[in-house]
PAZAPA-4460 file (N, C-alpha, C; in steps of 0.05 Angstrom, whole numbers, plus 32768, in hexadecimal, padded with zeros to 4 digits):
% residues 281
    n_x    n_y    n_z   ca_x   ca_y   ca_z    c_x    c_y    c_z   seq   type   mol
   8011   7FE9   8000   8000   8000   8000   8011   8019   8000     1      M     A
   8006   8030   7FF6   8015   8048   7FF5   801C   8053   8011     2      A     A
   8031   8062   8013   803A   806E   802D   8024   8080   8038     3      F     A
   8019   8091   8027   8002   80A2   802D   7FEE   809F   8017     4      F     A
   7FD5   80A7   801D   7FC0   80A7   8008   7FBE   80C3   7FFC     5      A     A
   7FC0   80C4   7FE1   7FBE   80DE   7FD3   7FA6   80DD   7FC0     6      Y     A
   7F96   80F3   7FBF   7F7F   80F3   7FAD   7F87   80EF   7F90     7      P     A
   7F7A   80DD   7F82   7F7F   80D8   7F66   7F98   80C8   7F60     8      G     A
   7FA5   80BD   7F75   7FBC   80AC   7F71   7FB7   8090   7F7C     9      K     A
   7FC5   807C   7F71   7FBF   8061   7F79   7FC8   805C   7F96    10      P     A
   7FB9   804A   7FA3   7FBF   8043   7FBE   7FD2   802C   7FC1    11      S     A
   7FD7   801E   7FAA   7FE9   8007   7FAA   8003   8010   7F9D    12      T     A
   801A   8007   7FA9   8034   800F   7F9E   803B   7FFF   7F85    13      L     A
   802E   7FE8   7F81   8036   7FD6   7F6B   801F   7FD4   7F57    14      I     A
   8020   7FE2   7F41   800B   7FE0   7F2C   800D   7FC6   7F1D    15      P     A
   7FF8   7FC0   7F0E   7FF9   7FA8   7EFD   8010   7FAA   7EE9    16      D     A
   801E   7F93   7EE6   8034   7F93   7ED3   804F   7F9D   7EDE    17      G     A
   804F   7FA4   7EF7   8068   7FAE   7F03   8079   7F96   7F0D    18      C     A
   8092   7F96   7F06   80A5   7F82   7F0F   80B1   7F8A   7F29    19      E     A
   80AF   7F79   7F3D   80B8   7F7F   7F58   80D2   7F70   7F5E    20      V     A
   80E6   7F7F   7F69   80FF   7F74   7F71   8101   7F78   7F8F    21      H     A
   8103   7F63   7F9E   8107   7F65   7FBB   8125   7F67   7FC1    22      D     A
   812E   7F7E   7FCA   814A   7F82   7FCF   8151   7F81   7FEC    23      L     A
   8140   7F72   7FFB   8147   7F6F   8018   8162   7F61   801D    24      G     A
   816A   7F4F   800C   8184   7F43   800D   8197   7F54   7FFB    25      A     A
   81A1   7F69   8005   81AE   7F7E   7FF5   81C6   7F72   7FE5    26      A     A
   81D9   7F63   7FF0   81EF   7F5A   7FE0   81E7   7F49   7FC8    27      P     A
   81D4   7F36   7FCC   81CB   7F26   7FB6   81BC   7F36   7FA2    28      E     A
   81AC   7F48   7FAB   819C   7F58   7F98   81AE   7F6A   7F87    29      A     A
   81C2   7F76   7F93   81D5   7F88   7F85   81E5   7F77   7F70    30      L     A
   81EC   7F5F   7F78   81FA   7F4D   7F65   81E9   7F47   7F4C    31      G     A
   81CF   7F42   7F52   81BC   7F3C   7F3C   81BA   7F55   7F2A    32      Y     A
   81B7   7F6C   7F35   81B4   7F85   7F25   81CD   7F8A   7F16    33      L     A
   81E5   7F84   7F21   81FE   7F88   7F14   8200   7F77   7EFB    34      A     A
   81F6   7F5E   7EFD   81F6   7F4C   7EE6   81E4   7F56   7ED0    35      E     A
   81CD   7F62   7ED7   81BB   7F6C   7EC3   81C6   7F82   7EB3    36      L     A
   81D6   7F93   7EC0   81E1   7FAA   7EB1   81FE   7FA8   7EAB    37      V     A
   8209   7F8F   7EB0   8226   7F8A   7EAB   8238   7F9E   7EB9    38      A     A
   8230   7FA5   7ED2   8240   7FB7   7EE2   8257   7FA8   7EEF    39      A     A
   826C   7FB7   7EF5   8283   7FAB   7F03   827B   7FA6   7F20    40      R     A
   8285   7F90   7F2B   827D   7F88   7F46   8294   7F8B   7F5A    41      T     A
   82AA   7F97   7F52   82C0   7F9B   7F65   82B8   7FB2   7F78    42      S     A
   82C2   7FB1   7F91   82BA   7FC6   7FA4   82C3   7FE1   7F9B    43      P     A
   82B2   7FF4   7FA0   82B8   8010   7F99   82BC   801F   7FB4    44      V     A
   82D3   802D   7FB6   82D9   803C   7FCD   82CD   8058   7FCB    45      T     A
   82BF   8060   7FDF   82B2   807B   7FDE   82C8   8091   7FDE    46      A     A
   82C2   80A6   7FD0   82D5   80BD   7FCE   82D6   80C9   7FEA    47      D     A
   82EE   80CA   7FF6   82F0   80D4   8011   82EF   80F3   8014    48      P     A
   82ED   8100   7FFE   82EE   811E   7FFF   82D4   8129   800C    49      R     A
   82D9   813B   801F   82C2   8148   802B   82BA   8161   801B    50      R     A
   82A1   816A   801F   8299   8183   8011   82A8   819A   801B    51      P     A
   82AB   81AF   800B   82B7   81C8   8014   82A6   81D6   8028    52      G     A
   82B2   81E5   803A   82A3   81F3   804F   8295   820B   8042    53      M     A
   827B   820B   8044   826B   8221   8037   826D   823B   8049    54      P     A
   8262   8250   803F   8261   8269   804D   8247   8278   8047    55      S     A
   8242   828C   8057   822A   829D   8052   8211   8293   805F    56      G     A
   81FA   829F   8057   81E1   8298   8064   81DB   827A   8063    57      A     A
   81D1   826F   8079   81CE   8253   807B   81B6   8249   806B    58      L     A
   81BA   8233   805E   81A5   8223   8051   81A7   8206   8059    59      T     A
   8193   81F6   8053   8195   81DA   805A   81AC   81CD   804A    60      A     A
   81B0   81D6   8031   81C6   81CB   8021   81E1   81D2   802D    61      E     A
   81E5   81EA   8037   81FE   81F2   8043   8201   81E4   805E    62      K     A
   81EC   81E0   806C   81EE   81D1   8086   81F7   81B5   8081    63      A     A
   81EE   81A8   806B   81F7   818E   8065   8215   818D   805E    64      A     A
   821E   81A2   8050   823A   81A4   804A   824B   81A7   8063    65      A     A
   8242   81B7   8076   8251   81BB   808F   8252   81A1   809E    66      V     A
   823C   8192   809F   823C   8178   80AC   8250   8165   809E    67      L     A
   824F   8164   8084   8261   8152   8075   827E   8159   8079    68      G     A
   8284   8173   807D   829F   817C   8081   82AA   8176   809D    69      A     A
   8298   8174   80B0   82A0   8172   80CD   8298   8158   80DA    70      L     A
   828A   8146   80CC   8280   812E   80D8   8298   811D   80E3    71      L     A
   8299   8117   80FD   82AF   8108   8107   82AD   80EA   8102    72      P     A
   82C3   80DC   8103   82C4   80BF   80FF   82B4   80B2   8116    73      E     A
   82A6   809C   810F   8296   808C   8122   827E   809A   812D    74      A     A
   8276   80B0   8120   825E   80BE   8129   8245   80AD   8123    75      A     A
   8230   80B2   8133   8216   80A7   812E   8204   80BE   8127    76      V     A
   81FA   80BE   810E   81E9   80D4   8104   81CD   80CB   8104    77      V     A
   81BC   80DA   8111   819F   80D5   8111   8192   80EA   80FF    78      V     A
   8185   80E1   80E9   817B   80F3   80D6   815D   80F5   80D7    79      D     A
   8153   810B   80E2   8136   8111   80E0   8134   812E   80D6    80      E     A
   8145   8136   80C3   8144   8151   80B8   812C   8154   80A5    81      A     A
   811F   813E   809E   8108   813E   808D   810D   814D   8073    82      I     A
   80FF   8163   806D   8102   8170   8053   811D   817E   8050    83      T     A
   812D   8180   8065   8147   818D   8063   815E   8179   805F    84      S     A
   8157   815F   805B   816D   814B   805B   8176   8142   803F    85      D     A
   816B   814F   802A   816F   8145   800F   818C   8148   8006    86      Q     A
   819C   8159   8013   81B8   815C   800B   81CB   814D   801D    87      W     A
   81C1   8140   8031   81D2   8133   8045   81E1   811A   803A    88      L     A
   81D4   8108   802B   81E3   80F1   8022   81FB   80F8   8011    89      P     A
   81F8   810A   7FFE   820F   8112   7FEE   8225   8120   7FFE    90      E     A
   821C   8132   8010   8230   8141   8020   8240   8130   8033    91      A     A
   8235   811A   803C   8242   8109   8050   824E   80F0   8044    92      T     A
   824C   80ED   802A   8256   80D4   801D   8274   80D0   8021    93      A     A
   8283   80E5   8023   82A0   80E3   8025   82AA   80E7   8042    94      G     A
   8297   80E8   8055   829F   80EB   8071   82AA   80D2   807C    95      A     A
   82B9   80D3   8093   82C3   80BA   809F   82AD   80A7   80A6    96      P     A
   82B4   808E   80AB   82A0   8079   80B0   828E   8082   80C7    97      V     A
   8274   807F   80C3   8260   8087   80D7   8247   8076   80D3    98      H     A
   8236   8077   80E7   821B   8069   80E5   8206   807E   80E1    99      D     A
   81F1   8076   80D2   81DC   8088   80CA   81C1   807B   80D1   100      W     A
   81B2   8088   80E3   8197   807E   80EB   8182   8092   80E0   101      L     A
   816F   8087   80D1   815B   809A   80C6   813F   808E   80CA   102      N     A
   812B   809F   80C5   810F   8097   80C9   8108   8080   80B7   103      I     A
   80F9   806D   80C1   80F1   8055   80B2   80D3   8053   80AF   104      T     A
   80C4   8066   80B9   80A7   8065   80B6   809C   8080   80B0   105      G     A
   8082   8084   80B3   8075   809C   80AB   8072   80B1   80C1   106      G     A
   8078   80AA   80DA   8074   80BD   80F0   808D   80CD   80F3   107      S     A
   808B   80E5   80FF   80A2   80F6   8106   80A3   80FA   8123   108      I     A
   80BC   8101   812C   80C0   8104   8149   80D3   80EF   8154   109      G     A
   80DF   80DE   8142   80F0   80C8   814C   810D   80D1   8151   110      M     A
   8115   80E8   8145   8131   80EF   8145   813E   80F2   8160   111      G     A
   8132   8102   8171   813F   8107   818B   8140   80EF   819D   112      M     A
   812A   80DF   819F   812C   80C7   81AF   8140   80B3   81A4   113      P     A
   8142   80B1   8189   8155   809E   817D   8172   80A7   8183   114      V     A
   8177   80C1   8182   8191   80CC   8188   8198   80C7   81A6   115      A     A
   8185   80CA   81B7   8189   80C5   81D3   8190   80A8   81D8   116      T     A
   8182   8096   81CB   8187   8079   81CD   81A2   8072   81C2   117      G     A
   81A9   807E   81AB   81C4   8079   819F   81DA   8081   81B1   118      A     A
   81D7   8098   81BF   81ED   80A1   81D1   81EF   808E   81E9   119      A     A
   81D9   8084   81F2   81DA   8070   8209   81E7   8056   81FF   120      V     A
   81E0   804D   81E7   81EA   8034   81DD   8207   8035   81D4   121      A     A
   8210   804D   81CC   822B   8050   81C1   823B   8066   81CF   122      C     A
   8240   8062   81E9   824F   8076   81F8   826B   8079   81EB   123      P     A
   8275   8092   81EA   828E   8097   81DE   828E   809E   81C0   124      G     A
   8276   809B   81B4   8273   80A2   8198   8262   80BB   8196   125      R     A
   826A   80CE   8186   8259   80E7   8183   8240   80E1   8174   126      P     A
   822A   80EB   817F   8210   80E8   8172   8207   8103   8168   127      V     A
   8200   8105   814E   81F7   811E   8142   81DA   811A   8139   128      I     A
   81C8   8129   8145   81AB   8126   8140   81A3   813D   812D   129      S     A
   819B   8136   8115   8192   814A   8101   8174   814B   8101   130      L     A
   8169   8161   810C   814D   8161   8113   813D   8178   8106   131      E     A
   8127   8172   80FA   8116   8187   80EF   8108   8195   8107   132      A     A
   8102   81AF   8103   80F6   81BD   8119   80DA   81B3   8120   133      D     A
   80CA   81AC   810D   80AF   81A1   8113   80B1   8186   8121   134      G     A
   80C2   8174   8118   80C5   815B   8124   80D0   815D   8140   135      S     A
   80E2   8170   8145   80EE   8173   815F   80D9   8179   8174   136      A     A
   80C3   8186   816D   80AF   818D   8181   809F   8175   818A   137      M     A
   80A1   815F   817D   8094   8147   8186   80A0   813A   819E   138      Y     A
   80BB   813B   819F   80CA   812D   81B5   80E0   813D   81C0   139      T     A
   80DB   8157   81C3   80F0   8169   81CC   80FA   8163   81E8   140      L     A
   80EA   8155   81F8   80F2   814E   8213   810A   813B   8214   141      Q     A
   8111   8130   81FD   8129   811F   81FD   8142   812F   8204   142      A     A
   8141   8149   8200   8158   815A   8207   815D   8159   8226   143      L     A
   8147   8157   8235   814A   8156   8252   8159   813D   825A   144      W     A
   8152   8127   824D   8160   810E   8253   817D   810F   824B   145      T     A
   8183   811B   8234   819E   811E   822B   81AF   812F   823F   146      Q     A
   81A2   8144   824A   81B0   8154   825E   81B4   8145   8278   147      A     A
   819F   8137   8281   81A1   8129   829A   81B6   8113   8299   148      R     A
   81B8   8105   8283   81CC   80F0   8280   81E6   80F9   8274   149      E     A
   81E8   8113   826D   8200   811E   8261   8209   810E   8249   150      Q     A
   81F6   8109   8237   81FC   80FA   821E   8209   810B   8209   151      L     A
   821B   8100   81FA   8229   810E   81E5   8218   8110   81CC   152      D     A
   8204   8120   81CC   81F2   8123   81B6   81F3   8141   81AD   153      V     A
   81F9   8145   8194   81F7   8160   8188   81DF   8161   8176   154      T     A
   81CB   8171   817E   81B2   8173   816E   81B4   818C   815C   155      T     A
   81B0   8188   8143   81AF   819F   812F   8192   81A1   8126   156      V     A
   8185   81B7   812E   8169   81BC   8126   8169   81CA   810B   157      I     A
   815D   81BE   80F7   8159   81CB   80DD   813F   81DC   80E0   158      F     A
   8142   81F5   80E7   812C   8205   80EF   8122   8216   80D6   159      N     A
   810E   820C   80C8   8103   821B   80B2   80E8   8228   80B8   160      N     A
   80E0   8226   80D2   80C8   8234   80DB   80AE   8228   80D0   161      G     A
   80AF   820E   80C9   8096   8202   80BF   8097   81E3   80C0   162      S     A
   8080   81D7   80BF   807E   81BA   80BA   807E   81B7   809C   163      Y     A
   8096   81BA   8090   8097   81B9   8072   808E   819F   8067   164      A     A
   8092   8189   8075   808A   816F   806A   806B   816D   806A   165      I     A
   805E   8179   807F   8041   8178   807F   8036   818C   806A   166      L     A
   8044   81A1   8065   803C   81B4   8050   803B   81A4   8035   167      D     A
   8050   8195   802F   8050   8186   8016   803A   8171   8015   168      G     A
   8035   8164   802B   8020   814F   802B   8004   815C   8028   169      E     A
   8000   8173   8035   7FE6   8180   8032   7FE1   818A   8016   170      M     A
   7FF7   8193   8009   7FF5   819A   7FED   7FED   8183   7FDC   171      Q     A
   7FF8   816B   7FE2   7FF2   8153   7FD1   7FD6   8149   7FD5   172      R     A
   7FCB   814D   7FED   7FAF   8144   7FF1   7F9B   815A   7FEA   173      V     A
   7FA4   8171   7FE0   7F92   8186   7FD8   7F87   8197   7FEF   174      G     A
   7F94   8196   8006   7F89   81A5   801D   7F8A   81C3   8019   175      A     A
   7F9C   81CD   8008   7F9F   81E9   8004   7F93   81F3   7FE9   176      F     A
   7F84   81E2   7FDC   7F78   81EA   7FC3   7F5E   81F8   7FC7   177      S     A
   7F55   8207   7FB4   7F3B   8214   7FB6   7F3E   822D   7FC8   178      G     A
   7F2D   822E   7FDC   7F2B   8246   7FED   7F45   824A   7FFC   179      A     A
   7F4B   8263   8002   7F63   826A   8011   7F62   825D   802D   180      E     A
   7F78   8251   8035   7F7A   8243   804E   7F8A   8254   8062   181      V     A
   7F7F   8256   807A   7F8E   8264   808F   7FA4   8252   809A   182      D     A
   7FBD   8258   808F   7FD3   8246   8097   7FD9   8247   80B4   183      R     A
   7FD3   825E   80C1   7FD9   825F   80DE   7FC8   824D   80EE   184      S     A
   7FB1   8244   80E3   7FA0   8231   80F1   7FA5   8214   80E7   185      R     A
   7FB6   8210   80D3   7FBC   81F6   80C9   7FD4   81E9   80D6   186      S     A
   7FE2   81F9   80E7   7FFA   81F0   80F6   8010   81E8   80E3   187      F     A
   8011   81F4   80CB   8027   81EE   80B9   803F   8200   80BF   188      I     A
   803A   821A   80C4   804F   822D   80CA   8053   822E   80E8   189      D     A
   806C   822C   80F1   8071   822C   810E   8089   823F   8113   190      I     A
   8085   8259   810D   809B   826C   8111   809E   8273   812E   191      P     A
   80B6   827D   8135   80BB   8288   814F   80C3   8274   8164   192      G     A
   80C7   825B   815E   80D0   8248   8172   80ED   824E   8179   193      L     A
   80F2   8252   8193   810D   8258   819D   811A   823F   81A8   194      D     A
   8127   8230   8196   8133   8217   819F   814B   821B   81B1   195      F     A
   8158   8231   81B0   816E   8237   81C2   8163   8239   81DF   196      V     A
   814E   8248   81E3   8142   824A   81FE   8136   822F   8206   197      S     A
   8129   8221   81F4   811D   8207   81FB   8133   81F4   8204   198      L     A
   814A   81F3   81F6   815F   81E2   81FE   816C   81EA   8219   199      A     A
   8171   8204   821B   817C   820E   8235   816A   8207   824C   200      N     A
   8150   8209   8248   813D   8203   825D   813E   81E6   8267   201      G     A
   8149   81D4   8256   814C   81B8   825E   8169   81B1   8264   202      M     A
   817A   81C6   8266   8195   81C1   826E   81A9   81BA   8258   203      G     A
   81A1   81C0   823F   81B2   81BA   8228   81BE   81D4   821D   204      V     A
   81D8   81D8   821C   81E4   81F0   8210   81DC   81F2   81F3   205      P     A
   81D6   820A   81EA   81CB   820D   81CE   81D4   8228   81C3   206      A     A
   81D4   8229   81A8   81DB   8241   819A   81CB   8242   817F   207      G     A
   81CB   8259   8173   81BC   825C   815A   81CF   8262   8143   208      R     A
   81CB   8256   812C   81DC   825B   8115   81CB   8264   80FE   209      A     A
   81D3   827B   80F2   81C5   8286   80DB   81D7   8286   80C3   210      R     A
   81F0   8280   80C6   8203   827F   80B0   8212   8264   80B1   211      T     A
   821E   825C   809B   822E   8244   809A   8245   8245   80AD   212      A     A
   8252   825C   80AF   8268   8260   80C1   8260   825C   80DE   213      E     A
   8249   8266   80E6   8240   8263   8101   823A   8245   8107   214      E     A
   822E   8237   80F4   8228   821B   80F8   8241   820B   80FB   215      L     A
   8255   8211   80EB   826E   8202   80EC   827C   8207   8108   216      A     A
   827C   8220   8110   8289   8226   812A   827B   8218   8141   217      S     A
   8261   8219   8141   8251   820D   8157   8253   81EF   8156   218      Q     A
   8254   81E3   813E   8256   81C6   813C   8271   81BC   8146   219      L     A
   8286   81CB   813F   82A1   81C3   8149   82A1   81C4   8168   220      R     A
   8296   81D9   8173   8296   81DC   8190   8286   81C6   819D   221      R     A
   826F   81C0   8192   825E   81AB   819E   826B   8190   819D   222      A     A
   8279   818A   8187   8286   8170   8185   829E   816E   8196   223      L     A
   82AA   8184   819E   82C2   8184   81AE   82BC   8183   81CC   224      A     A
   82A3   8189   81D4   829C   818A   81F0   828A   8172   81F7   225      E     A
   828D   8167   820F   827C   8150   8218   825F   815A   821E   226      P     A
   824D   8147   821D   8231   814E   8223   8221   8157   820B   227      G     A
   8207   815C   8210   81F6   8163   81F9   81F8   8181   81F2   228      P     A
   81F3   8186   81D9   81F3   81A2   81CE   81DC   81A3   81B9   229      H     A
   81D2   81BB   81B5   81BE   81C0   81A0   81C6   81D9   818F   230      L     A
   81C2   81D6   8175   81C8   81EC   8163   81AE   81F2   8154   231      I     A
   81A4   820A   8156   818B   8211   8148   8194   821D   812D   232      D     A
   8194   820D   8118   819D   8215   80FD   8184   8220   80EE   233      A     A
   8184   823A   80EA   816E   8248   80DD   8172   8247   80BF   234      V     A
   815F   8239   80B1   8162   8234   8094   8147   823B   8087   235      V     A
   8147   8241   806D   812E   8245   805E   8122   822A   8058   236      P     A
   8108   8229   8053   80FC   820F   804C   8109   8202   8034   237      P     A
   8109   81E8   8034   8115   81D9   801D   8101   81C3   8014   238      S     A
   80ED   81CB   8005   80D9   81B7   7FFD   80E5   81A0   7FED   239      P     A
   80DC   8188   7FF2   80E5   8171   7FE3   80DA   8172   7FC6   240      R     A
   80E8   8166   7FB5   80DD   8164   7F99   80C4   8152   7F99   241      S     A
   80B1   8159   7F89   8098   8149   7F86   8099   8136   7F6F   242      R     A
   80B1   8133   7F64   80B3   8123   7F4B   80A8   8107   7F4F   243      Q     A
   80AF   80FA   7F65   80A6   80DF   7F69   8088   80DD   7F6C   244      V     A
   807C   80F1   7F7A   805F   80F0   7F7F   804F   80F9   7F66   245      H     A
   805A   810B   7F56   804B   8116   7F41   8050   8109   7F25   246      D     A
   8065   80F9   7F23   806B   80ED   7F09   8057   80D7   7F03   247      S     A
   8050   80D4   7EE9   803C   80BF   7EE3   8048   80A3   7EE7   248      P     A
   8037   8090   7EEF   8040   8075   7EF3   803F   8066   7ED8   249      R     A
   8055   8057   7ED3   8055   8048   7EBA   8052   802B   7EBF   250      R     A
   8047   801D   7EAB   8041   8001   7EAE   8059   7FF0   7EB5   251      E     A
   8070   7FF7   7EA9   8088   7FE7   7EAD   809C   7FF2   7EC2   252      N     A
   8091   8003   7ED3   80A2   800D   7EE9   80AD   7FF7   7EFA   253      D     A
   80C6   7FFA   7F02   80D2   7FE6   7F14   80CE   7FF0   7F31   254      V     A
   80C3   7FE0   7F42   80BF   7FE7   7F5E   80D5   7FDB   7F6F   255      Q     A
   80E4   7FEB   7F7C   80FB   7FE1   7F8D   80F5   7FE5   7FAA   256      V     A
   80F7   7FD0   7FBA   80F2   7FD1   7FD7   810C   7FCF   7FE6   257      H     A
   8111   7FE3   7FF7   812A   7FE4   8006   8125   7FDE   8023   258      F     A
   8137   7FD0   8030   8135   7FCA   804D   8137   7FE4   805D   259      P     A
   812C   7FE4   8075   812D   7FFB   8086   814A   8002   808C   260      A     A
   8150   801D   808D   816A   8026   8094   817D   802B   807D   261      G     A
   8175   8024   8064   8187   8028   804D   8189   8046   8047   262      V     A
   81A1   804F   8042   81A6   806C   803E   8199   8074   8024   263      R     A
   818E   808D   8022   8181   8096   8009   8193   8095   7FF1   264      P     A
   81AD   809B   7FF4   81BF   809A   7FDD   81C2   807E   7FD1   265      A     A
   81C2   806A   7FE3   81C2   804E   7FD9   81A9   8048   7FCA   266      W     A
   8192   8051   7FD4   8178   804C   7FC7   8179   8058   7FAB   267      C     A
   8184   8070   7FA8   8184   807D   7F8E   8195   806E   7F7B   268      L     A
   81AC   8064   7F84   81BF   8056   7F73   81B2   803C   7F69   269      A     A
   81A6   802D   7F7C   819B   8013   7F74   8182   8017   7F63   270      V     A
   8173   802C   7F69   815B   8031   7F58   8163   8037   7F3B   271      T     A
   8178   8046   7F38   8182   804D   7F1D   818A   8033   7F0F   272      R     A
   8198   8021   7F1D   819F   8007   7F11   8186   7FF8   7F08   273      L     A
   8172   7FF8   7F1A   815A   7FE8   7F15   814B   7FF2   7EFD   274      A     A
   814D   800C   7EF7   813D   8018   7EE2   814B   8016   7EC7   275      R     A
   8165   800E   7EC7   8173   800B   7EAD   8168   7FF3   7E9E   276      R     A
   8167   7FF5   7E83   815C   7FDF   7E73   816D   7FC5   7E76   277      P     A
   8160   7FAF   7E75   816E   7F95   7E75   817E   7F92   7E5A   278      R     A
   8193   7F82   7E5B   81A3   7F7F   7E42   8193   7F74   7E2B   279      P     A
   817E   7F63   7E31   816F   7F58   7E1B   8157   7F68   7E12   280      D     A
   8155   7F81   7E1C   813F   7F92   7E15   8148   7FA8   7E02   281      E     A
***
């Protein structure tokens, strides 16, 4: 079934005539795909080069570059940046070895509790929690636990002043079509949240970053000091592309199923392989 129900769109993910490949067994599936496209199967080493350090007014793309440039080895990254995370896979591809934990379902608010649990489970490893401002409000009390237990968690709030993911979903279901909608009553815009004060009130040192330079400086400081820290990174909204939702479904589309926890960049690479024509076609 579809992740969400959209008016005028199919509720089933697999239309008639669609060929389904179950890639739950990733090594075997990748080998099969490599045979189909005659790809080389020797291991490929990731380019270790980090992105250049950006400057100027902060955006989600620049924030991703700062993270990629400063991500420490053996870090545990918890990604609930939601609409601000689209540049993270590419920006961190050349970073030192690290673990990446991301959302695996449709609900939001998992980021801070997951980061707290990761810090408890992996003492001595830096945990970086990338958190959307709207999602953060679901489980903000996790900061109190981080302060009480003095957990090494650095939370970066991608603060765009809105529930941007809900904005996109409401657009897709037609909630904003027709008559003018009072957005202030739809709880889509959430301006004025002071995450620095909220964090300080629960015992977590915090600062605000409006430029790439400020984010880099505060991230370096947070990673160098023990205990929890929060950085309120003020960024403009970064709506996701609607290409997947709005593109027409074709009869011969290939449906690829990925196991939970697979990085988005891997999904993109394997999906491109799956959509290439077979040698006999």
